[in-house]
PyMOL CGO cylinders between C-alpha atoms (Angstrom):
from pymol import cmd
from pymol.cgo import CYLINDER

trace = [
    CYLINDER, 52.79, 135.36, 113.38, 55.10, 138.21, 112.38, 0.3, 1, 1, 1, 1, 1, 1,
    CYLINDER, 55.10, 138.21, 112.38, 58.34, 137.88, 114.20, 0.3, 1, 1, 1, 1, 1, 1,
    CYLINDER, 58.34, 137.88, 114.20, 61.82, 139.20, 113.88, 0.3, 1, 1, 1, 1, 1, 1,
    CYLINDER, 61.82, 139.20, 113.88, 63.88, 136.12, 114.50, 0.3, 1, 1, 1, 1, 1, 1,
    CYLINDER, 63.88, 136.12, 114.50, 67.47, 135.99, 115.60, 0.3, 1, 1, 1, 1, 1, 1,
    CYLINDER, 67.47, 135.99, 115.60, 68.29, 132.31, 115.95, 0.3, 1, 1, 1, 1, 1, 1,
    CYLINDER, 68.29, 132.31, 115.95, 71.51, 131.51, 117.66, 0.3, 1, 1, 1, 1, 1, 1,
    CYLINDER, 71.51, 131.51, 117.66, 71.86, 127.73, 117.93, 0.3, 1, 1, 1, 1, 1, 1,
    CYLINDER, 71.86, 127.73, 117.93, 75.00, 127.07, 119.88, 0.3, 1, 1, 1, 1, 1, 1,
    CYLINDER, 75.00, 127.07, 119.88, 76.47, 123.62, 120.34, 0.3, 1, 1, 1, 1, 1, 1,
    CYLINDER, 76.47, 123.62, 120.34, 79.05, 122.33, 122.75, 0.3, 1, 1, 1, 1, 1, 1,
    CYLINDER, 79.05, 122.33, 122.75, 81.97, 124.43, 121.51, 0.3, 1, 1, 1, 1, 1, 1,
    CYLINDER, 81.97, 124.43, 121.51, 80.18, 127.79, 121.70, 0.3, 1, 1, 1, 1, 1, 1,
    CYLINDER, 80.18, 127.79, 121.70, 79.50, 129.90, 124.76, 0.3, 1, 1, 1, 1, 1, 1,
    CYLINDER, 79.50, 129.90, 124.76, 78.59, 133.39, 125.91, 0.3, 1, 1, 1, 1, 1, 1,
    CYLINDER, 78.59, 133.39, 125.91, 81.55, 133.76, 128.29, 0.3, 1, 1, 1, 1, 1, 1,
    CYLINDER, 81.55, 133.76, 128.29, 83.20, 136.59, 126.38, 0.3, 1, 1, 1, 1, 1, 1,
    CYLINDER, 83.20, 136.59, 126.38, 80.07, 138.70, 126.34, 0.3, 1, 1, 1, 1, 1, 1,
    CYLINDER, 80.07, 138.70, 126.34, 77.14, 139.05, 123.99, 0.3, 1, 1, 1, 1, 1, 1,
    CYLINDER, 77.14, 139.05, 123.99, 77.61, 138.22, 120.32, 0.3, 1, 1, 1, 1, 1, 1,
    CYLINDER, 77.61, 138.22, 120.32, 77.71, 140.96, 117.71, 0.3, 1, 1, 1, 1, 1, 1,
    CYLINDER, 77.71, 140.96, 117.71, 74.25, 139.89, 116.52, 0.3, 1, 1, 1, 1, 1, 1,
    CYLINDER, 74.25, 139.89, 116.52, 72.80, 140.14, 120.02, 0.3, 1, 1, 1, 1, 1, 1,
    CYLINDER, 72.80, 140.14, 120.02, 74.47, 143.51, 120.67, 0.3, 1, 1, 1, 1, 1, 1,
    CYLINDER, 74.47, 143.51, 120.67, 73.04, 144.80, 117.39, 0.3, 1, 1, 1, 1, 1, 1,
    CYLINDER, 73.04, 144.80, 117.39, 69.58, 143.52, 118.18, 0.3, 1, 1, 1, 1, 1, 1,
    CYLINDER, 69.58, 143.52, 118.18, 69.64, 145.10, 121.64, 0.3, 1, 1, 1, 1, 1, 1,
    CYLINDER, 69.64, 145.10, 121.64, 70.88, 148.42, 120.24, 0.3, 1, 1, 1, 1, 1, 1,
    CYLINDER, 70.88, 148.42, 120.24, 68.40, 148.81, 117.38, 0.3, 1, 1, 1, 1, 1, 1,
    CYLINDER, 68.40, 148.81, 117.38, 65.25, 150.86, 117.85, 0.3, 1, 1, 1, 1, 1, 1,
    CYLINDER, 65.25, 150.86, 117.85, 62.10, 148.85, 118.20, 0.3, 1, 1, 1, 1, 1, 1,
    CYLINDER, 62.10, 148.85, 118.20, 59.62, 149.28, 115.38, 0.3, 1, 1, 1, 1, 1, 1,
    CYLINDER, 59.62, 149.28, 115.38, 57.28, 146.34, 115.71, 0.3, 1, 1, 1, 1, 1, 1,
    CYLINDER, 57.28, 146.34, 115.71, 57.16, 145.47, 119.39, 0.3, 1, 1, 1, 1, 1, 1,
    CYLINDER, 57.16, 145.47, 119.39, 59.48, 144.40, 122.11, 0.3, 1, 1, 1, 1, 1, 1,
    CYLINDER, 59.48, 144.40, 122.11, 62.29, 141.89, 122.03, 0.3, 1, 1, 1, 1, 1, 1,
    CYLINDER, 62.29, 141.89, 122.03, 61.52, 138.57, 123.66, 0.3, 1, 1, 1, 1, 1, 1,
    CYLINDER, 61.52, 138.57, 123.66, 64.26, 136.08, 124.43, 0.3, 1, 1, 1, 1, 1, 1,
    CYLINDER, 64.26, 136.08, 124.43, 63.96, 132.33, 124.75, 0.3, 1, 1, 1, 1, 1, 1,
    CYLINDER, 63.96, 132.33, 124.75, 67.00, 130.94, 126.56, 0.3, 1, 1, 1, 1, 1, 1,
    CYLINDER, 67.00, 130.94, 126.56, 67.28, 127.16, 126.54, 0.3, 1, 1, 1, 1, 1, 1,
    CYLINDER, 67.28, 127.16, 126.54, 69.71, 124.84, 128.31, 0.3, 1, 1, 1, 1, 1, 1,
    CYLINDER, 69.71, 124.84, 128.31, 68.67, 121.49, 126.94, 0.3, 1, 1, 1, 1, 1, 1,
    CYLINDER, 68.67, 121.49, 126.94, 70.97, 119.33, 129.05, 0.3, 1, 1, 1, 1, 1, 1,
    CYLINDER, 70.97, 119.33, 129.05, 70.92, 118.55, 132.73, 0.3, 1, 1, 1, 1, 1, 1,
    CYLINDER, 70.92, 118.55, 132.73, 73.20, 117.26, 135.52, 0.3, 1, 1, 1, 1, 1, 1,
    CYLINDER, 73.20, 117.26, 135.52, 76.35, 118.58, 137.13, 0.3, 1, 1, 1, 1, 1, 1,
    CYLINDER, 76.35, 118.58, 137.13, 78.41, 117.18, 134.23, 0.3, 1, 1, 1, 1, 1, 1,
    CYLINDER, 78.41, 117.18, 134.23, 76.71, 119.70, 131.90, 0.3, 1, 1, 1, 1, 1, 1,
    CYLINDER, 76.71, 119.70, 131.90, 77.06, 122.64, 134.31, 0.3, 1, 1, 1, 1, 1, 1,
    CYLINDER, 77.06, 122.64, 134.31, 78.33, 124.98, 131.58, 0.3, 1, 1, 1, 1, 1, 1,
    CYLINDER, 78.33, 124.98, 131.58, 75.06, 124.94, 129.61, 0.3, 1, 1, 1, 1, 1, 1,
    CYLINDER, 75.06, 124.94, 129.61, 72.91, 126.24, 132.45, 0.3, 1, 1, 1, 1, 1, 1,
    CYLINDER, 72.91, 126.24, 132.45, 75.69, 128.60, 133.60, 0.3, 1, 1, 1, 1, 1, 1,
    CYLINDER, 75.69, 128.60, 133.60, 75.86, 130.18, 130.14, 0.3, 1, 1, 1, 1, 1, 1,
    CYLINDER, 75.86, 130.18, 130.14, 72.06, 130.48, 129.95, 0.3, 1, 1, 1, 1, 1, 1,
    CYLINDER, 72.06, 130.48, 129.95, 72.09, 132.28, 133.32, 0.3, 1, 1, 1, 1, 1, 1,
    CYLINDER, 72.09, 132.28, 133.32, 74.82, 134.58, 131.98, 0.3, 1, 1, 1, 1, 1, 1,
    CYLINDER, 74.82, 134.58, 131.98, 72.81, 135.27, 128.83, 0.3, 1, 1, 1, 1, 1, 1,
    CYLINDER, 72.81, 135.27, 128.83, 69.86, 136.23, 131.06, 0.3, 1, 1, 1, 1, 1, 1,
    CYLINDER, 69.86, 136.23, 131.06, 72.09, 138.68, 132.95, 0.3, 1, 1, 1, 1, 1, 1,
    CYLINDER, 72.09, 138.68, 132.95, 73.29, 140.25, 129.66, 0.3, 1, 1, 1, 1, 1, 1,
    CYLINDER, 73.29, 140.25, 129.66, 69.73, 140.69, 128.35, 0.3, 1, 1, 1, 1, 1, 1,
    CYLINDER, 69.73, 140.69, 128.35, 68.50, 142.02, 131.69, 0.3, 1, 1, 1, 1, 1, 1,
    CYLINDER, 68.50, 142.02, 131.69, 71.42, 144.49, 131.87, 0.3, 1, 1, 1, 1, 1, 1,
    CYLINDER, 71.42, 144.49, 131.87, 70.49, 145.75, 128.38, 0.3, 1, 1, 1, 1, 1, 1,
    CYLINDER, 70.49, 145.75, 128.38, 66.96, 146.56, 129.45, 0.3, 1, 1, 1, 1, 1, 1,
    CYLINDER, 66.96, 146.56, 129.45, 65.00, 143.53, 128.29, 0.3, 1, 1, 1, 1, 1, 1,
    CYLINDER, 65.00, 143.53, 128.29, 62.34, 143.16, 131.01, 0.3, 1, 1, 1, 1, 1, 1,
    CYLINDER, 62.34, 143.16, 131.01, 62.04, 139.88, 132.90, 0.3, 1, 1, 1, 1, 1, 1,
    CYLINDER, 62.04, 139.88, 132.90, 58.54, 139.30, 131.58, 0.3, 1, 1, 1, 1, 1, 1,
    CYLINDER, 58.54, 139.30, 131.58, 60.06, 139.22, 128.07, 0.3, 1, 1, 1, 1, 1, 1,
    CYLINDER, 60.06, 139.22, 128.07, 62.73, 136.65, 128.91, 0.3, 1, 1, 1, 1, 1, 1,
    CYLINDER, 62.73, 136.65, 128.91, 61.63, 133.01, 128.86, 0.3, 1, 1, 1, 1, 1, 1,
    CYLINDER, 61.63, 133.01, 128.86, 64.06, 130.53, 130.41, 0.3, 1, 1, 1, 1, 1, 1,
    CYLINDER, 64.06, 130.53, 130.41, 64.00, 126.77, 129.90, 0.3, 1, 1, 1, 1, 1, 1,
    CYLINDER, 64.00, 126.77, 129.90, 66.56, 124.91, 132.02, 0.3, 1, 1, 1, 1, 1, 1,
    CYLINDER, 66.56, 124.91, 132.02, 66.50, 121.89, 134.30, 0.3, 1, 1, 1, 1, 1, 1,
    CYLINDER, 66.50, 121.89, 134.30, 67.64, 124.07, 137.21, 0.3, 1, 1, 1, 1, 1, 1,
    CYLINDER, 67.64, 124.07, 137.21, 69.51, 121.21, 138.84, 0.3, 1, 1, 1, 1, 1, 1,
    CYLINDER, 69.51, 121.21, 138.84, 72.97, 122.73, 139.38, 0.3, 1, 1, 1, 1, 1, 1,
    CYLINDER, 72.97, 122.73, 139.38, 72.57, 125.73, 141.73, 0.3, 1, 1, 1, 1, 1, 1,
    CYLINDER, 72.57, 125.73, 141.73, 71.60, 123.51, 144.64, 0.3, 1, 1, 1, 1, 1, 1,
    CYLINDER, 71.60, 123.51, 144.64, 73.29, 120.34, 143.41, 0.3, 1, 1, 1, 1, 1, 1,
    CYLINDER, 73.29, 120.34, 143.41, 75.10, 118.36, 146.12, 0.3, 1, 1, 1, 1, 1, 1,
    CYLINDER, 75.10, 118.36, 146.12, 78.31, 118.68, 144.07, 0.3, 1, 1, 1, 1, 1, 1,
    CYLINDER, 78.31, 118.68, 144.07, 78.12, 122.48, 144.04, 0.3, 1, 1, 1, 1, 1, 1,
    CYLINDER, 78.12, 122.48, 144.04, 80.73, 123.77, 146.52, 0.3, 1, 1, 1, 1, 1, 1,
    CYLINDER, 80.73, 123.77, 146.52, 78.77, 127.05, 146.77, 0.3, 1, 1, 1, 1, 1, 1,
    CYLINDER, 78.77, 127.05, 146.77, 75.07, 126.14, 147.06, 0.3, 1, 1, 1, 1, 1, 1,
    CYLINDER, 75.07, 126.14, 147.06, 72.82, 128.59, 145.24, 0.3, 1, 1, 1, 1, 1, 1,
    CYLINDER, 72.82, 128.59, 145.24, 75.70, 130.04, 143.22, 0.3, 1, 1, 1, 1, 1, 1,
    CYLINDER, 75.70, 130.04, 143.22, 76.29, 129.57, 139.48, 0.3, 1, 1, 1, 1, 1, 1,
    CYLINDER, 76.29, 129.57, 139.48, 79.28, 131.12, 137.73, 0.3, 1, 1, 1, 1, 1, 1,
    CYLINDER, 79.28, 131.12, 137.73, 80.11, 130.84, 134.04, 0.3, 1, 1, 1, 1, 1, 1,
    CYLINDER, 80.11, 130.84, 134.04, 83.83, 131.56, 134.21, 0.3, 1, 1, 1, 1, 1, 1,
    CYLINDER, 83.83, 131.56, 134.21, 86.56, 131.16, 136.83, 0.3, 1, 1, 1, 1, 1, 1,
    CYLINDER, 86.56, 131.16, 136.83, 86.20, 133.73, 139.63, 0.3, 1, 1, 1, 1, 1, 1,
    CYLINDER, 86.20, 133.73, 139.63, 83.18, 135.19, 137.82, 0.3, 1, 1, 1, 1, 1, 1,
    CYLINDER, 83.18, 135.19, 137.82, 80.11, 136.68, 139.48, 0.3, 1, 1, 1, 1, 1, 1,
    CYLINDER, 80.11, 136.68, 139.48, 77.08, 134.67, 140.53, 0.3, 1, 1, 1, 1, 1, 1,
    CYLINDER, 77.08, 134.67, 140.53, 74.84, 134.68, 137.42, 0.3, 1, 1, 1, 1, 1, 1,
    CYLINDER, 74.84, 134.68, 137.42, 71.95, 132.77, 139.05, 0.3, 1, 1, 1, 1, 1, 1,
    CYLINDER, 71.95, 132.77, 139.05, 70.12, 135.55, 140.96, 0.3, 1, 1, 1, 1, 1, 1,
    CYLINDER, 70.12, 135.55, 140.96, 67.01, 136.83, 139.23, 0.3, 1, 1, 1, 1, 1, 1,
    CYLINDER, 67.01, 136.83, 139.23, 66.92, 134.18, 136.51, 0.3, 1, 1, 1, 1, 1, 1,
    CYLINDER, 66.92, 134.18, 136.51, 63.27, 133.34, 135.77, 0.3, 1, 1, 1, 1, 1, 1,
    CYLINDER, 63.27, 133.34, 135.77, 62.29, 129.72, 136.36, 0.3, 1, 1, 1, 1, 1, 1,
    CYLINDER, 62.29, 129.72, 136.36, 59.72, 129.56, 133.57, 0.3, 1, 1, 1, 1, 1, 1,
    CYLINDER, 59.72, 129.56, 133.57, 60.17, 125.96, 132.43, 0.3, 1, 1, 1, 1, 1, 1,
    CYLINDER, 60.17, 125.96, 132.43, 62.25, 123.61, 134.58, 0.3, 1, 1, 1, 1, 1, 1,
    CYLINDER, 62.25, 123.61, 134.58, 62.85, 119.88, 135.02, 0.3, 1, 1, 1, 1, 1, 1,
    CYLINDER, 62.85, 119.88, 135.02, 60.27, 117.81, 133.07, 0.3, 1, 1, 1, 1, 1, 1,
    CYLINDER, 60.27, 117.81, 133.07, 58.93, 120.94, 131.32, 0.3, 1, 1, 1, 1, 1, 1,
    CYLINDER, 58.93, 120.94, 131.32, 62.19, 121.26, 129.32, 0.3, 1, 1, 1, 1, 1, 1,
    CYLINDER, 62.19, 121.26, 129.32, 61.11, 119.38, 126.19, 0.3, 1, 1, 1, 1, 1, 1,
    CYLINDER, 61.11, 119.38, 126.19, 61.28, 119.94, 122.43, 0.3, 1, 1, 1, 1, 1, 1,
    CYLINDER, 61.28, 119.94, 122.43, 57.47, 119.95, 122.38, 0.3, 1, 1, 1, 1, 1, 1,
    CYLINDER, 57.47, 119.95, 122.38, 57.24, 122.76, 124.95, 0.3, 1, 1, 1, 1, 1, 1,
    CYLINDER, 57.24, 122.76, 124.95, 60.00, 124.66, 123.11, 0.3, 1, 1, 1, 1, 1, 1,
    CYLINDER, 60.00, 124.66, 123.11, 57.83, 124.68, 119.98, 0.3, 1, 1, 1, 1, 1, 1,
    CYLINDER, 57.83, 124.68, 119.98, 54.68, 125.59, 121.93, 0.3, 1, 1, 1, 1, 1, 1,
    CYLINDER, 54.68, 125.59, 121.93, 56.46, 128.61, 123.41, 0.3, 1, 1, 1, 1, 1, 1,
    CYLINDER, 56.46, 128.61, 123.41, 57.64, 129.75, 119.97, 0.3, 1, 1, 1, 1, 1, 1,
    CYLINDER, 57.64, 129.75, 119.97, 54.25, 129.35, 118.35, 0.3, 1, 1, 1, 1, 1, 1,
    CYLINDER, 54.25, 129.35, 118.35, 52.30, 130.90, 121.23, 0.3, 1, 1, 1, 1, 1, 1,
    CYLINDER, 52.30, 130.90, 121.23, 50.36, 127.72, 121.92, 0.3, 1, 1, 1, 1, 1, 1,
    CYLINDER, 50.36, 127.72, 121.92, 48.53, 127.50, 125.25, 0.3, 1, 1, 1, 1, 1, 1,
    CYLINDER, 48.53, 127.50, 125.25, 50.78, 125.75, 127.75, 0.3, 1, 1, 1, 1, 1, 1,
    CYLINDER, 50.78, 125.75, 127.75, 47.83, 124.47, 129.84, 0.3, 1, 1, 1, 1, 1, 1,
    CYLINDER, 47.83, 124.47, 129.84, 49.42, 125.25, 133.20, 0.3, 1, 1, 1, 1, 1, 1,
    CYLINDER, 49.42, 125.25, 133.20, 52.93, 124.15, 132.25, 0.3, 1, 1, 1, 1, 1, 1,
    CYLINDER, 52.93, 124.15, 132.25, 55.63, 126.48, 133.55, 0.3, 1, 1, 1, 1, 1, 1,
    CYLINDER, 55.63, 126.48, 133.55, 54.98, 130.22, 133.54, 0.3, 1, 1, 1, 1, 1, 1,
    CYLINDER, 54.98, 130.22, 133.54, 52.85, 130.11, 130.39, 0.3, 1, 1, 1, 1, 1, 1,
    CYLINDER, 52.85, 130.11, 130.39, 54.85, 132.88, 128.68, 0.3, 1, 1, 1, 1, 1, 1,
    CYLINDER, 54.85, 132.88, 128.68, 54.76, 132.90, 124.88, 0.3, 1, 1, 1, 1, 1, 1,
    CYLINDER, 54.76, 132.90, 124.88, 56.70, 135.08, 122.47, 0.3, 1, 1, 1, 1, 1, 1,
    CYLINDER, 56.70, 135.08, 122.47, 56.10, 137.76, 119.79, 0.3, 1, 1, 1, 1, 1, 1,
    CYLINDER, 56.10, 137.76, 119.79, 59.51, 139.10, 118.70, 0.3, 1, 1, 1, 1, 1, 1,
    CYLINDER, 59.51, 139.10, 118.70, 62.38, 137.05, 119.90, 0.3, 1, 1, 1, 1, 1, 1,
    CYLINDER, 62.38, 137.05, 119.90, 65.98, 136.03, 120.10, 0.3, 1, 1, 1, 1, 1, 1,
    CYLINDER, 65.98, 136.03, 120.10, 66.52, 132.33, 120.72, 0.3, 1, 1, 1, 1, 1, 1,
    CYLINDER, 66.52, 132.33, 120.72, 69.63, 131.07, 122.48, 0.3, 1, 1, 1, 1, 1, 1,
    CYLINDER, 69.63, 131.07, 122.48, 69.81, 127.27, 122.70, 0.3, 1, 1, 1, 1, 1, 1,
    CYLINDER, 69.81, 127.27, 122.70, 72.73, 125.69, 124.46, 0.3, 1, 1, 1, 1, 1, 1,
    CYLINDER, 72.73, 125.69, 124.46, 72.87, 121.91, 124.23, 0.3, 1, 1, 1, 1, 1, 1,
    CYLINDER, 72.87, 121.91, 124.23, 74.56, 119.11, 122.43, 0.3, 1, 1, 1, 1, 1, 1,
    CYLINDER, 74.56, 119.11, 122.43, 73.44, 118.86, 118.82, 0.3, 1, 1, 1, 1, 1, 1,
    CYLINDER, 73.44, 118.86, 118.82, 69.86, 117.62, 119.08, 0.3, 1, 1, 1, 1, 1, 1,
    CYLINDER, 69.86, 117.62, 119.08, 68.62, 116.43, 115.71, 0.3, 1, 1, 1, 1, 1, 1,
    CYLINDER, 68.62, 116.43, 115.71, 65.10, 115.83, 117.04, 0.3, 1, 1, 1, 1, 1, 1,
    CYLINDER, 65.10, 115.83, 117.04, 64.79, 119.46, 118.13, 0.3, 1, 1, 1, 1, 1, 1,
    CYLINDER, 64.79, 119.46, 118.13, 66.39, 120.78, 114.94, 0.3, 1, 1, 1, 1, 1, 1,
    CYLINDER, 66.39, 120.78, 114.94, 64.10, 118.66, 112.75, 0.3, 1, 1, 1, 1, 1, 1,
    CYLINDER, 64.10, 118.66, 112.75, 61.00, 119.79, 114.67, 0.3, 1, 1, 1, 1, 1, 1,
    CYLINDER, 61.00, 119.79, 114.67, 62.00, 123.44, 114.29, 0.3, 1, 1, 1, 1, 1, 1,
    CYLINDER, 62.00, 123.44, 114.29, 62.64, 122.98, 110.58, 0.3, 1, 1, 1, 1, 1, 1,
    CYLINDER, 62.64, 122.98, 110.58, 59.40, 121.19, 109.83, 0.3, 1, 1, 1, 1, 1, 1,
    CYLINDER, 59.40, 121.19, 109.83, 57.12, 123.28, 112.05, 0.3, 1, 1, 1, 1, 1, 1,
    CYLINDER, 57.12, 123.28, 112.05, 58.44, 126.83, 111.86, 0.3, 1, 1, 1, 1, 1, 1,
    CYLINDER, 58.44, 126.83, 111.86, 60.37, 127.36, 108.66, 0.3, 1, 1, 1, 1, 1, 1,
]
cmd.load_cgo(trace, "trace")
């Protein structure tokens, strides 16, 4: 599979709060020669304690959407357990910085809860049939944004299967 790959693996200390990275801005600005940009946005952690991961993924979706990447080219993997969490003082609202806007509206729910796995991550990247799991979207040209704690299992699977 020919793919232009912009891999942005972000760990705990990194976030998208200040706006899109220079690499992402460049990718969004360049003229397409070999197809459309697809984005795979992954929040690999769950629970209210890890709110920031899903909040930043929702913000990344809003940035891509605002730059013209169509929803059917944005694949989102997140547990989706914070917007309506009992600890959320504003049910249905996710913000990624203090007094920020709600970044939850419009976010695709492609792969949620038990479908957020390293195995499904790799299937999405390689275009493997998802057999009714999630939305079934696969990717051709993509930017990957993974927000999680360092996950050696996921990193090792990517290294051995894709590179």
